[in-house]
All heavy atoms as a GROMACS GRO file, in nm:
protein
  540
    1MET      N    1  30.188   7.972  -9.110
    1MET     CA    2  30.085   8.036  -9.188
    1MET      C    3  30.110   8.186  -9.198
    1MET      O    4  30.082   8.246  -9.301
    1MET     CB    5  29.948   8.009  -9.127
    1MET     CG    6  29.898   7.870  -9.151
    1MET     SD    7  29.728   7.842  -9.099
    1MET     CE    8  29.638   7.952  -9.203
    2MET      N    9  30.163   8.243  -9.091
    2MET     CA   10  30.188   8.387  -9.094
    2MET      C   11  30.296   8.422  -9.195
    2MET      O   12  30.284   8.522  -9.266
    2MET     CB   13  30.226   8.436  -8.955
    2MET     CG   14  30.109   8.434  -8.858
    2MET     SD   15  30.152   8.474  -8.689
    2MET     CE   16  30.235   8.628  -8.704
    3THR      N   17  30.398   8.339  -9.205
    3THR     CA   18  30.505   8.365  -9.301
    3THR      C   19  30.453   8.353  -9.443
    3THR      O   20  30.485   8.436  -9.529
    3THR     CB   21  30.620   8.265  -9.280
    3THR    OG1   22  30.663   8.274  -9.144
    3THR    CG2   23  30.735   8.292  -9.372
    4THR      N   24  30.372   8.252  -9.468
    4THR     CA   25  30.315   8.235  -9.602
    4THR      C   26  30.224   8.351  -9.637
    4THR      O   27  30.228   8.402  -9.749
    4THR     CB   28  30.237   8.102  -9.610
    4THR    OG1   29  30.326   7.996  -9.579
    4THR    CG2   30  30.179   8.081  -9.747
    5MET      N   31  30.141   8.393  -9.542
    5MET     CA   32  30.052   8.506  -9.570
    5MET      C   33  30.130   8.635  -9.594
    5MET      O   34  30.092   8.715  -9.680
    5MET     CB   35  29.952   8.524  -9.455
    5MET     CG   36  29.846   8.418  -9.450
    5MET     SD   37  29.752   8.418  -9.603
    5MET     CE   38  29.726   8.245  -9.624
    6ALA      N   39  30.237   8.656  -9.520
    6ALA     CA   40  30.318   8.776  -9.541
    6ALA      C   41  30.382   8.775  -9.680
    6ALA      O   42  30.381   8.877  -9.751
    6ALA     CB   43  30.426   8.786  -9.433
    7ALA      N   44  30.435   8.660  -9.720
    7ALA     CA   45  30.494   8.649  -9.853
    7ALA      C   46  30.388   8.663  -9.962
    7ALA      O   47  30.412   8.726 -10.066
    7ALA     CB   48  30.566   8.516  -9.867
    8LEU      N   49  30.272   8.606  -9.936
    8LEU     CA   50  30.161   8.615 -10.032
    8LEU      C   51  30.116   8.759 -10.051
    8LEU      O   52  30.098   8.806 -10.164
    8LEU     CB   53  30.046   8.528  -9.983
    8LEU     CG   54  29.926   8.513 -10.075
    8LEU    CD1   55  29.963   8.433 -10.197
    8LEU    CD2   56  29.813   8.446 -10.001
    9MET      N   57  30.099   8.830  -9.941
    9MET     CA   58  30.057   8.971  -9.950
    9MET      C   59  30.165   9.057 -10.016
    9MET      O   60  30.133   9.155 -10.084
    9MET     CB   61  30.026   9.026  -9.810
    9MET     CG   62  29.905   8.962  -9.746
    9MET     SD   63  29.759   8.989  -9.847
    9MET     CE   64  29.655   8.858  -9.790
   10GLY      N   65  30.290   9.020  -9.998
   10GLY     CA   66  30.397   9.094 -10.064
   10GLY      C   67  30.403   9.068 -10.213
   10GLY      O   68  30.449   9.154 -10.290
   11ALA      N   69  30.356   8.954 -10.257
   11ALA     CA   70  30.362   8.919 -10.399
   11ALA      C   71  30.237   8.959 -10.475
   11ALA      O   72  30.239   8.960 -10.599
   11ALA     CB   73  30.386   8.769 -10.415
   12ILE      N   74  30.132   8.994 -10.405
   12ILE     CA   75  30.007   9.030 -10.474
   12ILE      C   76  30.025   9.152 -10.565
   12ILE      O   77  29.975   9.150 -10.678
   12ILE     CB   78  29.892   9.047 -10.373
   12ILE    CG1   79  29.847   8.909 -10.327
   12ILE    CG2   80  29.775   9.125 -10.433
   12ILE    CD1   81  29.735   8.910 -10.227
   13PRO      N   82  30.094   9.259 -10.522
   13PRO     CA   83  30.112   9.371 -10.616
   13PRO      C   84  30.185   9.333 -10.744
   13PRO      O   85  30.155   9.385 -10.852
   13PRO     CB   86  30.193   9.472 -10.535
   13PRO     CG   87  30.165   9.441 -10.394
   13PRO     CD   88  30.144   9.293 -10.390
   14ILE      N   89  30.279   9.240 -10.734
   14ILE     CA   90  30.349   9.194 -10.855
   14ILE      C   91  30.254   9.113 -10.942
   14ILE      O   92  30.254   9.125 -11.065
   14ILE     CB   93  30.473   9.111 -10.816
   14ILE    CG1   94  30.569   9.194 -10.734
   14ILE    CG2   95  30.542   9.056 -10.940
   14ILE    CD1   96  30.682   9.115 -10.672
   15ALA      N   97  30.170   9.030 -10.878
   15ALA     CA   98  30.077   8.945 -10.954
   15ALA      C   99  29.968   9.028 -11.021
   15ALA      O  100  29.924   8.995 -11.131
   15ALA     CB  101  30.014   8.842 -10.861
   16VAL      N  102  29.924   9.134 -10.955
   16VAL     CA  103  29.820   9.220 -11.015
   16VAL      C  104  29.879   9.293 -11.134
   16VAL      O  105  29.812   9.310 -11.236
   16VAL     CB  106  29.764   9.318 -10.909
   16VAL    CG1  107  29.674   9.421 -10.972
   16VAL    CG2  108  29.691   9.241 -10.800
   17GLY      N  109  30.004   9.334 -11.124
   17GLY     CA  110  30.075   9.390 -11.238
   17GLY      C  111  30.031   9.529 -11.278
   17GLY      O  112  29.996   9.551 -11.393
   18LEU      N  113  30.033   9.622 -11.186
   18LEU     CA  114  30.002   9.760 -11.218
   18LEU      C  115  30.130   9.839 -11.236
   18LEU      O  116  30.230   9.813 -11.170
   18LEU     CB  117  29.918   9.823 -11.107
   18LEU     CG  118  29.783   9.754 -11.077
   18LEU    CD1  119  29.716   9.820 -10.958
   18LEU    CD2  120  29.693   9.758 -11.198
   19GLY      N  121  30.129   9.934 -11.325
   19GLY     CA  122  30.246  10.020 -11.345
   19GLY      C  123  30.320   9.987 -11.472
   19GLY      O  124  30.288   9.893 -11.545
   20THR      N  125  30.422  10.070 -11.498
   20THR     CA  126  30.500  10.051 -11.620
   20THR      C  127  30.591   9.929 -11.606
   20THR      O  128  30.649   9.904 -11.501
   20THR     CB  129  30.586  10.176 -11.648
   20THR    OG1  130  30.669  10.201 -11.535
   20THR    CG2  131  30.500  10.296 -11.676
   21GLY      N  132  30.602   9.854 -11.713
   21GLY     CA  133  30.687   9.735 -11.714
   21GLY      C  134  30.629   9.617 -11.638
   21GLY      O  135  30.699   9.519 -11.613
   22SER      N  136  30.503   9.626 -11.601
   22SER     CA  137  30.444   9.518 -11.521
   22SER      C  138  30.418   9.393 -11.603
   22SER      O  139  30.404   9.285 -11.546
   22SER     CB  140  30.313   9.567 -11.458
   22SER     OG  141  30.219   9.597 -11.558
   23GLU      N  142  30.414   9.406 -11.734
   23GLU     CA  143  30.388   9.290 -11.818
   23GLU      C  144  30.498   9.184 -11.801
   23GLU      O  145  30.473   9.064 -11.812
   23GLU     CB  146  30.380   9.328 -11.966
   23GLU     CG  147  30.274   9.431 -11.997
   23GLU     CD  148  30.324   9.574 -11.980
   23GLU    OE1  149  30.447   9.596 -11.990
   23GLU    OE2  150  30.242   9.661 -11.953
   24ALA      N  151  30.618   9.229 -11.774
   24ALA     CA  152  30.729   9.134 -11.760
   24ALA      C  153  30.731   9.070 -11.622
   24ALA      O  154  30.778   8.958 -11.607
   24ALA     CB  155  30.861   9.206 -11.785
   25ARG      N  156  30.679   9.140 -11.520
   25ARG     CA  157  30.684   9.087 -11.384
   25ARG      C  158  30.559   9.011 -11.344
   25ARG      O  159  30.561   8.933 -11.248
   25ARG     CB  160  30.705   9.203 -11.285
   25ARG     CG  161  30.840   9.269 -11.298
   25ARG     CD  162  30.860   9.372 -11.189
   25ARG     NE  163  30.755   9.472 -11.182
   25ARG     CZ  164  30.756   9.589 -11.243
   25ARG    NH1  165  30.859   9.622 -11.318
   25ARG    NH2  166  30.656   9.674 -11.230
   26GLN      N  167  30.450   9.030 -11.412
   26GLN     CA  168  30.324   8.967 -11.373
   26GLN      C  169  30.330   8.814 -11.372
   26GLN      O  170  30.281   8.753 -11.277
   26GLN     CB  171  30.211   9.015 -11.462
   26GLN     CG  172  30.075   8.972 -11.411
   26GLN     CD  173  29.962   9.030 -11.494
   26GLN    OE1  174  29.984   9.083 -11.601
   26GLN    NE2  175  29.841   9.021 -11.443
   27PRO      N  176  30.388   8.747 -11.471
   27PRO     CA  177  30.396   8.600 -11.464
   27PRO      C  178  30.472   8.550 -11.342
   27PRO      O  179  30.435   8.449 -11.281
   27PRO     CB  180  30.465   8.560 -11.593
   27PRO     CG  181  30.440   8.673 -11.686
   27PRO     CD  182  30.436   8.796 -11.601
   28LEU      N  183  30.578   8.620 -11.304
   28LEU     CA  184  30.653   8.582 -11.185
   28LEU      C  185  30.566   8.596 -11.061
   28LEU      O  186  30.564   8.508 -10.975
   28LEU     CB  187  30.778   8.669 -11.171
   28LEU     CG  188  30.858   8.650 -11.042
   28LEU    CD1  189  30.918   8.510 -11.038
   28LEU    CD2  190  30.965   8.756 -11.030
   29GLY      N  191  30.492   8.705 -11.051
   29GLY     CA  192  30.404   8.725 -10.936
   29GLY      C  193  30.295   8.619 -10.928
   29GLY      O  194  30.264   8.568 -10.819
   30LEU      N  195  30.237   8.585 -11.041
   30LEU     CA  196  30.133   8.482 -11.042
   30LEU      C  197  30.190   8.347 -11.002
   30LEU      O  198  30.125   8.270 -10.930
   30LEU     CB  199  30.069   8.474 -11.181
   30LEU     CG  200  29.982   8.592 -11.221
   30LEU    CD1  201  29.939   8.580 -11.367
   30LEU    CD2  202  29.862   8.604 -11.130
   31THR      N  203  30.310   8.318 -11.047
   31THR     CA  204  30.374   8.191 -11.010
   31THR      C  205  30.403   8.185 -10.861
   31THR      O  206  30.379   8.082 -10.796
   31THR     CB  207  30.504   8.174 -11.090
   31THR    OG1  208  30.475   8.181 -11.229
   31THR    CG2  209  30.571   8.043 -11.058
   32VAL      N  210  30.452   8.294 -10.805
   32VAL     CA  211  30.482   8.297 -10.662
   32VAL      C  212  30.355   8.282 -10.579
   32VAL      O  213  30.349   8.202 -10.486
   32VAL     CB  214  30.556   8.428 -10.625
   32VAL    CG1  215  30.566   8.445 -10.475
   32VAL    CG2  216  30.694   8.430 -10.688
   33VAL      N  217  30.250   8.357 -10.615
   33VAL     CA  218  30.124   8.348 -10.541
   33VAL      C  219  30.065   8.208 -10.553
   33VAL      O  220  30.021   8.149 -10.453
   33VAL     CB  221  30.025   8.456 -10.591
   33VAL    CG1  222  29.886   8.433 -10.535
   33VAL    CG2  223  30.074   8.595 -10.552
   34GLY      N  224  30.062   8.152 -10.672
   34GLY     CA  225  30.008   8.018 -10.690
   34GLY      C  226  30.088   7.913 -10.616
   34GLY      O  227  30.031   7.823 -10.553
   35GLY      N  228  30.219   7.925 -10.620
   35GLY     CA  229  30.303   7.829 -10.549
   35GLY      C  230  30.284   7.836 -10.399
   35GLY      O  231  30.281   7.733 -10.331
   36LEU      N  232  30.271   7.957 -10.346
   36LEU     CA  233  30.247   7.971 -10.202
   36LEU      C  234  30.113   7.912 -10.162
   36LEU      O  235  30.102   7.847 -10.057
   36LEU     CB  236  30.254   8.119 -10.162
   36LEU     CG  237  30.394   8.180 -10.159
   36LEU    CD1  238  30.385   8.331 -10.145
   36LEU    CD2  239  30.476   8.120 -10.047
   37LEU      N  240  30.011   7.935 -10.241
   37LEU     CA  241  29.879   7.880 -10.209
   37LEU      C  242  29.879   7.727 -10.214
   37LEU      O  243  29.827   7.661 -10.124
   37LEU     CB  244  29.774   7.936 -10.305
   37LEU     CG  245  29.737   8.082 -10.284
   37LEU    CD1  246  29.644   8.130 -10.396
   37LEU    CD2  247  29.674   8.104 -10.149
   38VAL      N  248  29.939   7.672 -10.317
   38VAL     CA  249  29.943   7.526 -10.331
   38VAL      C  250  30.026   7.462 -10.219
   38VAL      O  251  29.984   7.363 -10.158
   38VAL     CB  252  29.998   7.485 -10.469
   38VAL    CG1  253  30.029   7.336 -10.475
   38VAL    CG2  254  29.899   7.521 -10.577
   39SER      N  255  30.141   7.522 -10.189
   39SER     CA  256  30.225   7.465 -10.084
   39SER      C  257  30.158   7.474  -9.948
   39SER      O  258  30.171   7.383  -9.865
   39SER     CB  259  30.361   7.533 -10.080
   39SER     OG  260  30.349   7.667 -10.034
   40GLN      N  261  30.082   7.580  -9.924
   40GLN     CA  262  30.011   7.592  -9.797
   40GLN      C  263  29.900   7.487  -9.787
   40GLN      O  264  29.882   7.426  -9.681
   40GLN     CB  265  29.951   7.733  -9.782
   40GLN     CG  266  29.899   7.763  -9.646
   40GLN     CD  267  30.010   7.772  -9.542
   40GLN    OE1  268  30.122   7.807  -9.571
   40GLN    NE2  269  29.977   7.741  -9.420
   41LEU      N  270  29.829   7.463  -9.895
   41LEU     CA  271  29.725   7.360  -9.894
   41LEU      C  272  29.785   7.221  -9.873
   41LEU      O  273  29.730   7.140  -9.798
   41LEU     CB  274  29.646   7.364 -10.024
   41LEU     CG  275  29.551   7.483 -10.040
   41LEU    CD1  276  29.490   7.483 -10.180
   41LEU    CD2  277  29.443   7.480  -9.935
   42VAL      N  278  29.898   7.194  -9.938
   42VAL     CA  279  29.963   7.064  -9.920
   42VAL      C  280  30.007   7.047  -9.776
   42VAL      O  281  29.988   6.941  -9.715
   42VAL     CB  282  30.082   7.050 -10.017
   42VAL    CG1  283  30.172   6.934  -9.980
   42VAL    CG2  284  30.032   7.034 -10.159
   43THR      N  285  30.064   7.153  -9.719
   43THR     CA  286  30.113   7.145  -9.581
   43THR      C  287  30.000   7.124  -9.483
   43THR      O  288  30.012   7.046  -9.388
   43THR     CB  289  30.190   7.273  -9.546
   43THR    OG1  290  30.299   7.288  -9.636
   43THR    CG2  291  30.242   7.269  -9.405
   44LEU      N  292  29.887   7.190  -9.505
   44LEU     CA  293  29.777   7.184  -9.408
   44LEU      C  294  29.688   7.061  -9.423
   44LEU      O  295  29.630   7.015  -9.325
   44LEU     CB  296  29.692   7.309  -9.418
   44LEU     CG  297  29.758   7.438  -9.369
   44LEU    CD1  298  29.666   7.556  -9.395
   44LEU    CD2  299  29.792   7.430  -9.222
   45TYR      N  300  29.676   7.007  -9.543
   45TYR     CA  301  29.579   6.899  -9.565
   45TYR      C  302  29.643   6.767  -9.607
   45TYR      O  303  29.611   6.662  -9.553
   45TYR     CB  304  29.475   6.942  -9.669
   45TYR     CG  305  29.391   7.056  -9.620
   45TYR    CD1  306  29.404   7.184  -9.674
   45TYR    CD2  307  29.299   7.038  -9.518
   45TYR    CE1  308  29.327   7.289  -9.627
   45TYR    CE2  309  29.222   7.142  -9.470
   45TYR     CZ  310  29.237   7.268  -9.525
   45TYR     OH  311  29.162   7.371  -9.478
   46ILE      N  312  29.730   6.769  -9.705
   46ILE     CA  313  29.783   6.646  -9.760
   46ILE      C  314  29.881   6.579  -9.663
   46ILE      O  315  29.876   6.458  -9.642
   46ILE     CB  316  29.851   6.671  -9.896
   46ILE    CG1  317  29.754   6.738  -9.992
   46ILE    CG2  318  29.907   6.542  -9.954
   46ILE    CD1  319  29.630   6.658 -10.023
   47THR      N  320  29.970   6.655  -9.601
   47THR     CA  321  30.068   6.597  -9.510
   47THR      C  322  30.004   6.526  -9.392
   47THR      O  323  30.041   6.412  -9.361
   47THR     CB  324  30.168   6.704  -9.465
   47THR    OG1  325  30.229   6.763  -9.580
   47THR    CG2  326  30.275   6.646  -9.375
   48PRO      N  327  29.907   6.587  -9.321
   48PRO     CA  328  29.843   6.513  -9.211
   48PRO      C  329  29.771   6.386  -9.257
   48PRO      O  330  29.775   6.284  -9.188
   48PRO     CB  331  29.744   6.612  -9.152
   48PRO     CG  332  29.797   6.745  -9.189
   48PRO     CD  333  29.863   6.726  -9.322
   49ILE      N  334  29.710   6.390  -9.372
   49ILE     CA  335  29.642   6.272  -9.425
   49ILE      C  336  29.744   6.161  -9.452
   49ILE      O  337  29.720   6.044  -9.422
   49ILE     CB  338  29.562   6.307  -9.552
   49ILE    CG1  339  29.443   6.394  -9.514
   49ILE    CG2  340  29.516   6.181  -9.625
   49ILE    CD1  341  29.369   6.454  -9.631
   50PHE      N  342  29.859   6.198  -9.506
   50PHE     CA  343  29.966   6.101  -9.531
   50PHE      C  344  30.010   6.035  -9.400
   50PHE      O  345  30.028   5.913  -9.394
   50PHE     CB  346  30.083   6.171  -9.600
   50PHE     CG  347  30.199   6.082  -9.629
   50PHE    CD1  348  30.192   5.986  -9.728
   50PHE    CD2  349  30.316   6.094  -9.556
   50PHE    CE1  350  30.299   5.904  -9.755
   50PHE    CE2  351  30.424   6.013  -9.582
   50PHE     CZ  352  30.416   5.917  -9.681
   51TYR      N  353  30.025   6.114  -9.295
   51TYR     CA  354  30.067   6.057  -9.167
   51TYR      C  355  29.958   5.970  -9.105
   51TYR      O  356  29.988   5.872  -9.038
   51TYR     CB  357  30.110   6.168  -9.070
   51TYR     CG  358  30.251   6.214  -9.097
   51TYR    CD1  359  30.276   6.336  -9.156
   51TYR    CD2  360  30.358   6.133  -9.064
   51TYR    CE1  361  30.405   6.378  -9.181
   51TYR    CE2  362  30.488   6.173  -9.089
   51TYR     CZ  363  30.511   6.295  -9.147
   51TYR     OH  364  30.638   6.336  -9.172
   52ILE      N  365  29.833   6.003  -9.127
   52ILE     CA  366  29.724   5.918  -9.078
   52ILE      C  367  29.730   5.781  -9.148
   52ILE      O  368  29.715   5.677  -9.085
   52ILE     CB  369  29.588   5.987  -9.100
   52ILE    CG1  370  29.574   6.104  -9.002
   52ILE    CG2  371  29.474   5.888  -9.082
   52ILE    CD1  372  29.454   6.192  -9.029
   53TYR      N  373  29.752   5.783  -9.280
   53TYR     CA  374  29.764   5.657  -9.354
   53TYR      C  375  29.883   5.575  -9.306
   53TYR      O  376  29.875   5.453  -9.293
   53TYR     CB  377  29.774   5.680  -9.504
   53TYR     CG  378  29.643   5.714  -9.569
   53TYR    CD1  379  29.636   5.814  -9.666
   53TYR    CD2  380  29.526   5.648  -9.536
   53TYR    CE1  381  29.516   5.847  -9.727
   53TYR    CE2  382  29.406   5.680  -9.597
   53TYR     CZ  383  29.402   5.778  -9.691
   53TYR     OH  384  29.283   5.809  -9.752
   54LEU      N  385  29.996   5.641  -9.279
   54LEU     CA  386  30.112   5.570  -9.228
   54LEU      C  387  30.083   5.510  -9.091
   54LEU      O  388  30.126   5.397  -9.062
   54LEU     CB  389  30.232   5.663  -9.219
   54LEU     CG  390  30.304   5.695  -9.348
   54LEU    CD1  391  30.418   5.792  -9.323
   54LEU    CD2  392  30.356   5.570  -9.415
   55ASP      N  393  30.013   5.582  -9.005
   55ASP     CA  394  29.977   5.530  -8.874
   55ASP      C  395  29.885   5.409  -8.886
   55ASP      O  396  29.905   5.308  -8.817
   55ASP     CB  397  29.911   5.639  -8.791
   55ASP     CG  398  29.884   5.595  -8.648
   55ASP    OD1  399  29.976   5.542  -8.584
   55ASP    OD2  400  29.770   5.615  -8.602
   56ASN      N  401  29.787   5.416  -8.974
   56ASN     CA  402  29.698   5.302  -8.996
   56ASN      C  403  29.774   5.182  -9.051
   56ASN      O  404  29.748   5.068  -9.012
   56ASN     CB  405  29.584   5.341  -9.090
   56ASN     CG  406  29.487   5.435  -9.024
   56ASN    OD1  407  29.479   5.444  -8.901
   56ASN    ND2  408  29.413   5.509  -9.105
   57PHE      N  409  29.869   5.207  -9.140
   57PHE     CA  410  29.949   5.099  -9.196
   57PHE      C  411  30.036   5.035  -9.088
   57PHE      O  412  30.051   4.913  -9.083
   57PHE     CB  413  30.036   5.152  -9.311
   57PHE     CG  414  30.117   5.046  -9.380
   57PHE    CD1  415  30.055   4.944  -9.450
   57PHE    CD2  416  30.254   5.050  -9.375
   57PHE    CE1  417  30.129   4.846  -9.514
   57PHE    CE2  418  30.330   4.954  -9.438
   57PHE     CZ  419  30.268   4.851  -9.507
   58GLN      N  420  30.092   5.117  -9.000
   58GLN     CA  421  30.173   5.064  -8.890
   58GLN      C  422  30.087   4.978  -8.797
   58GLN      O  423  30.129   4.871  -8.755
   58GLN     CB  424  30.236   5.178  -8.812
   58GLN     CG  425  30.323   5.130  -8.697
   58GLN     CD  426  30.380   5.246  -8.617
   58GLN    OE1  427  30.341   5.360  -8.634
   58GLN    NE2  428  30.473   5.214  -8.530
   59LYS      N  429  29.966   5.023  -8.768
   59LYS     CA  430  29.876   4.944  -8.683
   59LYS      C  431  29.841   4.812  -8.751
   59LYS      O  432  29.834   4.707  -8.686
   59LYS     CB  433  29.750   5.022  -8.652
   59LYS     CG  434  29.774   5.137  -8.556
   59LYS     CD  435  29.648   5.218  -8.535
   59LYS     CE  436  29.675   5.338  -8.448
   59LYS     NZ  437  29.558   5.425  -8.435
   60TYR      N  438  29.818   4.816  -8.881
   60TYR     CA  439  29.789   4.695  -8.957
   60TYR      C  440  29.905   4.597  -8.947
   60TYR      O  441  29.886   4.477  -8.924
   60TYR     CB  442  29.761   4.730  -9.103
   60TYR     CG  443  29.761   4.611  -9.196
   60TYR    CD1  444  29.654   4.522  -9.198
   60TYR    CD2  445  29.869   4.587  -9.281
   60TYR    CE1  446  29.655   4.413  -9.283
   60TYR    CE2  447  29.871   4.478  -9.365
   60TYR     CZ  448  29.763   4.390  -9.366
   60TYR     OH  449  29.765   4.282  -9.448
   61LEU      N  450  30.028   4.646  -8.966
   61LEU     CA  451  30.145   4.558  -8.959
   61LEU      C  452  30.163   4.502  -8.819
   61LEU      O  453  30.200   4.384  -8.803
   61LEU     CB  454  30.270   4.634  -9.002
   61LEU     CG  455  30.281   4.667  -9.150
   61LEU    CD1  456  30.408   4.746  -9.177
   61LEU    CD2  457  30.277   4.542  -9.235
   62MET      N  458  30.137   4.581  -8.716
   62MET     CA  459  30.152   4.532  -8.579
   62MET      C  460  30.047   4.424  -8.550
   62MET      O  461  30.078   4.323  -8.487
   62MET     CB  462  30.140   4.647  -8.479
   62MET     CG  463  30.254   4.747  -8.489
   62MET     SD  464  30.415   4.673  -8.461
   62MET     CE  465  30.407   4.649  -8.286
   63ASN      N  466  29.925   4.444  -8.595
   63ASN     CA  467  29.821   4.342  -8.576
   63ASN      C  468  29.853   4.215  -8.652
   63ASN      O  469  29.830   4.105  -8.604
   63ASN     CB  470  29.684   4.396  -8.618
   63ASN     CG  471  29.630   4.497  -8.520
   63ASN    OD1  472  29.669   4.499  -8.403
   63ASN    ND2  473  29.543   4.583  -8.569
   64ARG      N  474  29.907   4.230  -8.769
   64ARG     CA  475  29.944   4.114  -8.851
   64ARG      C  476  30.058   4.038  -8.784
   64ARG      O  477  30.058   3.916  -8.782
   64ARG     CB  478  29.986   4.162  -8.989
   64ARG     CG  479  30.013   4.053  -9.085
   64ARG     CD  480  30.030   4.110  -9.225
   64ARG     NE  481  30.068   4.004  -9.313
   64ARG     CZ  482  30.176   4.002  -9.389
   64ARG    NH1  483  30.255   4.107  -9.390
   64ARG    NH2  484  30.202   3.902  -9.467
   65LYS      N  485  30.153   4.110  -8.727
   65LYS     CA  486  30.265   4.046  -8.660
   65LYS      C  487  30.218   3.969  -8.537
   65LYS      O  488  30.263   3.858  -8.514
   65LYS     CB  489  30.367   4.153  -8.619
   65LYS     CG  490  30.490   4.098  -8.555
   65LYS     CD  491  30.588   4.212  -8.522
   65LYS     CE  492  30.712   4.161  -8.454
   65LYS     NZ  493  30.804   4.268  -8.418
   66VAL      N  494  30.125   4.025  -8.462
   66VAL     CA  495  30.071   3.957  -8.345
   66VAL      C  496  29.995   3.833  -8.388
   66VAL      O  497  30.008   3.726  -8.327
   66VAL     CB  498  29.981   4.053  -8.263
   66VAL    CG1  499  29.902   3.977  -8.158
   66VAL    CG2  500  30.065   4.163  -8.201
   67THR      N  501  29.918   3.841  -8.493
   67THR     CA  502  29.841   3.727  -8.542
   67THR      C  503  29.932   3.616  -8.590
   67THR      O  504  29.909   3.499  -8.561
   67THR     CB  505  29.746   3.771  -8.656
   67THR    OG1  506  29.667   3.880  -8.610
   67THR    CG2  507  29.658   3.658  -8.701
   68VAL      N  508  30.038   3.649  -8.662
   68VAL     CA  509  30.132   3.548  -8.710
   68VAL      C  510  30.206   3.485  -8.594
   68VAL      O  511  30.229   3.365  -8.590
   68VAL     CB  512  30.230   3.613  -8.812
   68VAL    CG1  513  30.343   3.517  -8.846
   68VAL    CG2  514  30.156   3.655  -8.936
   69SER      N  515  30.242   3.564  -8.492
   69SER     CA  516  30.312   3.510  -8.376
   69SER      C  517  30.222   3.415  -8.297
   69SER      O  518  30.268   3.314  -8.244
   69SER     CB  519  30.357   3.624  -8.284
   69SER     OG  520  30.448   3.706  -8.350
   70ASP      N  521  30.093   3.445  -8.288
   70ASP     CA  522  30.001   3.359  -8.216
   70ASP      C  523  29.980   3.227  -8.288
   70ASP      O  524  29.956   3.125  -8.224
   70ASP     CB  525  29.866   3.429  -8.198
   70ASP     CG  526  29.876   3.546  -8.102
   70ASP    OD1  527  29.974   3.550  -8.023
   70ASP    OD2  528  29.788   3.634  -8.105
   71ALA      N  529  29.990   3.225  -8.418
   71ALA     CA  530  29.964   3.104  -8.496
   71ALA      C  531  30.079   3.005  -8.484
   71ALA      O  532  30.058   2.884  -8.499
   71ALA     CB  533  29.943   3.140  -8.643
   72THR      N  534  30.199   3.052  -8.455
   72THR     CA  535  30.312   2.958  -8.447
   72THR      C  536  30.334   2.905  -8.309
   72THR      O  537  30.289   2.940  -8.211
   72THR     CB  538  30.442   3.027  -8.494
   72THR    OG1  539  30.466   3.142  -8.415
   72THR    CG2  540  30.435   3.058  -8.640
   0.00000   0.00000   0.00000
């Protein structure tokens, strides 16, 4: 998180676009800031949820395997 925040704070002046010639650099700054925010949200929320679903699926398969083994 610290690395992302450092990169984000470094890109904010480009995204705000103050100064001469900033019109050309502002889209790049906005893209960098948006990409960092989205990637941080994916890393913090979506990835753990994905692993929880995989763990639940593994438990389901293990229970199913035990049930099938008991039936034979």
